C-alpha positions in Angstrom: 94.1 56.1 70.8 90.5 57.4 70.6 90.9 59.3 73.8 94.1 60.9 72.5 92.3 62.0 69.2 89.3 63.4 71.1 91.3 65.4 73.6 93.8 66.6 71.0 90.8 67.8 68.9 89.4 69.5 72.0 92.8 71.2 72.6 92.9 72.6 69.1 89.2 73.8 69.3 89.7 75.4 72.7 92.8 77.3 71.5 91.2 78.4 68.3 88.1 79.6 70.2 90.2 81.7 72.6 92.1 83.2 69.6 95.5 81.8 70.6 96.0 79.9 67.3 95.0 82.9 65.1 97.3 85.2 67.1 100.3 82.8 66.5 99.5 82.6 62.8 99.5 86.4 62.5 102.8 86.6 64.4 104.4 83.9 62.2 103.4 85.8 59.1 104.6 89.1 60.5 108.0 87.7 61.3 108.3 86.2 57.8 107.2 89.5 56.1 108.9 92.1 58.2 112.4 90.4 58.5 113.4 90.8 54.8 111.6 94.2 54.7 113.6 95.5 57.6 116.8 94.2 56.1 116.0 95.9 52.8 115.3 99.4 54.3 118.0 99.2 57.1 120.8 101.0 55.0 118.4 103.9 54.3 117.3 104.1 57.9 120.9 104.2 59.1 121.7 106.8 56.5 118.8 109.0 57.6 120.1 109.0 61.2 123.5 110.4 60.2 124.3 114.1 60.4 123.5 116.0 57.1 127.2 116.8 56.4 128.4 113.2 57.1 128.4 111.0 54.1 129.1 107.3 54.6 128.5 104.6 51.9 126.7 101.7 53.5 126.9 98.3 51.9 123.7 97.1 50.2 121.6 94.6 52.1 121.8 90.9 51.0 119.8 87.8 51.8 122.2 87.2 54.7 120.8 90.3 56.3 117.3 89.1 55.8 118.0 85.7 57.4 119.9 87.4 60.2 116.9 89.5 61.0 114.7 86.5 60.8 116.6 84.4 63.3 116.8 87.4 65.6 113.0 87.8 65.4 112.1 84.2 65.9 113.0 83.8 69.6 111.9 87.4 70.4 108.4 87.1 68.9 107.2 83.7 67.7 108.8 81.3 70.2 108.2 83.8 73.1 104.5 84.1 72.1 104.0 80.4 72.1 105.6 80.0 75.5 103.6 82.9 77.0 100.4 81.5 75.6 101.1 78.0 76.9 102.7 78.4 80.3 99.4 77.5 82.0 98.5 74.7 79.6 98.2 72.3 82.5 98.5 74.4 85.7 95.7 76.8 84.8 93.3 74.0 84.1 94.3 72.3 87.4 93.8 75.6 89.3 90.4 76.1 87.8 89.3 72.5 88.1 88.4 72.1 84.5 90.2 68.8 84.1 88.2 67.0 86.9 85.2 66.1 84.7 87.5 64.5 82.1 89.5 62.5 84.6 86.3 61.3 86.5 84.9 60.1 83.1 87.9 57.9 82.5 90.3 60.1 80.6 93.9 58.9 81.2 96.2 61.4 82.8 98.9 60.3 80.4 96.7 60.9 77.4 96.0 64.4 78.7 99.7 65.3 79.0 100.6 63.7 75.7 97.8 65.4 73.8 98.9 68.8 75.2 102.5 68.1 74.2 101.5 67.0 70.7 99.4 70.2 70.3 102.3 72.4 71.3 104.8 70.7 69.1 102.4 70.8 66.1 101.6 74.5 66.6 105.4 75.2 66.9 106.2 73.2 63.8 103.4 74.7 61.7 104.0 78.3 62.7 107.7 78.0 62.3 107.3 76.5 58.8 104.8 79.2 57.9 107.2 82.0 58.9 110.1 80.3 57.2 108.2 79.9 53.9 107.0 83.5 54.1 110.5 84.8 54.8 111.9 82.6 52.0 109.5 84.1 49.5 110.0 87.7 50.5 113.8 87.3 50.7 113.8 85.9 47.1 111.7 88.9 46.0 113.9 91.5 47.6 117.4 90.0 47.2 117.6 86.7 45.3 121.4 86.8 45.4 122.2 83.1 46.2 124.2 84.1 49.3 122.2 81.8 51.7 122.8 78.3 50.3 122.1 76.2 53.4 118.5 76.9 54.6 117.1 73.6 56.0 119.7 72.7 58.6 119.5 76.0 60.5 115.7 75.7 60.5 116.0 72.1 61.8 118.4 73.3 64.6 116.1 76.1 65.7 113.0 73.9 65.5 114.7 71.4 67.9 115.8 74.3 70.2 112.2 75.6 70.3 111.0 72.1 71.0 113.2 71.9 74.1 111.8 75.1 75.4 108.3 73.9 74.9 109.0 70.5 76.5 110.3 72.5 79.5 107.1 74.6 79.4 105.0 71.4 79.7 107.1 70.2 82.5 106.9 73.5 84.3 103.1 73.6 83.9 102.7 70.0 85.2 104.7 70.9 88.3 103.6 74.4 89.1 100.4 75.4 91.0 99.6 78.3 88.7 100.7 80.2 85.6 103.0 82.5 87.5 105.0 79.7 89.0 105.1 77.9 85.6 106.5 81.1 83.9 109.1 81.5 86.6 110.4 77.9 86.1 110.6 78.4 82.3 112.4 81.7 82.8 115.0 80.0 85.1 115.4 77.2 82.6 115.9 79.7 79.7 118.5 81.7 81.8 120.4 78.5 82.4 120.3 77.5 78.8 121.6 80.9 77.8 124.5 80.8 80.2 125.5 77.4 78.9 126.8 79.1 75.8 129.7 80.5 77.9 131.4 77.1 77.8 132.7 77.1 74.2 134.6 73.9 74.6 131.3 71.9 74.9 129.5 73.7 72.0 129.2 70.5 69.9 127.5 68.8 72.9 125.4 71.7 73.9 121.8 71.3 72.7 121.0 75.0 73.3 123.6 76.1 70.7 121.1 74.9 68.2 119.2 78.1 68.8 122.1 80.5 68.4 124.3 79.1 65.6 121.8 79.3 62.8 123.6 82.0 60.8 126.9 80.1 60.8 125.2 77.0 59.3 123.2 79.2 56.9 126.3 80.7 55.3 128.4 77.6 55.5 130.9 79.1 57.9 130.3 76.2 60.2 129.6 72.5 59.4 126.5 71.0 61.0 128.0 67.5 61.3 130.0 68.1 64.5 126.9 69.3 66.3 125.0 66.0 66.0 125.9 65.1 69.6 124.0 68.2 70.6 121.1 67.2 68.5 120.9 63.8 70.2 121.1 65.4 73.6 118.3 67.8 72.6 116.1 64.8 71.7 116.9 63.1 75.0 116.2 66.3 76.9 112.8 66.6 75.2 111.9 63.0 76.1 113.1 63.6 79.7 110.9 66.6 80.2 107.9 64.8 78.7 108.6 61.7 80.8 108.9 63.8 84.0 105.7 65.6 83.1 103.9 62.3 82.8 105.3 61.0 86.1 104.4 64.2 88.0 100.9 64.6 86.6 99.9 61.0 87.3 100.5 61.6 91.0 99.3 65.2 91.1 96.2 66.0 93.2 93.5 67.7 91.2 
């Protein structure tokens, strides 16, 4: 436990010193601030693009538009940024040989992998919550129409989806020789997860649907209850990736 605490603290310190954590905080705040703002000005922007003689009455934006913009921005900015900044979380250190002094001094390889996984999950959880609270505040300020009654379940679903991607990132980094290979493995996994949405009959069992169905749960158009099998499979997938990462890194030559 002491090893885990020390190396986890080292992980946070190293990522703060290299400005990775501050960058993620800024991106999280930007997503939370800009999503409702863009939703607010979108009708005016669309109207300004129309020819002068054409007059079309565009519906006023609502809180639904704000949350729609938010869940579009999350994977494109916040989740993508965390993945890009962490693809070499293990492979880069192996390539540079920076882990050898820790291992030779008795640091458990399992502790090393677990500490890096805990760091990523904590950063993902904190930045997602930060962006969510920020978006919630600005949405209430701009709209406050009560049209988005179900906020927590969509957030939970997207958090779990992001956790799968990050678990896959840890697995890729434990397997790959360098950051490029790690990024390629994650990209292939993301492509497969995206293509899985084609099979609509298995939606309730598809853990990756948790990242694309947020708006339906947000508005109450879809009940979350039938998707619990997908939630359970998501948890199993996360544990599988972490378990494989541990098994691979224990036998990996440094």
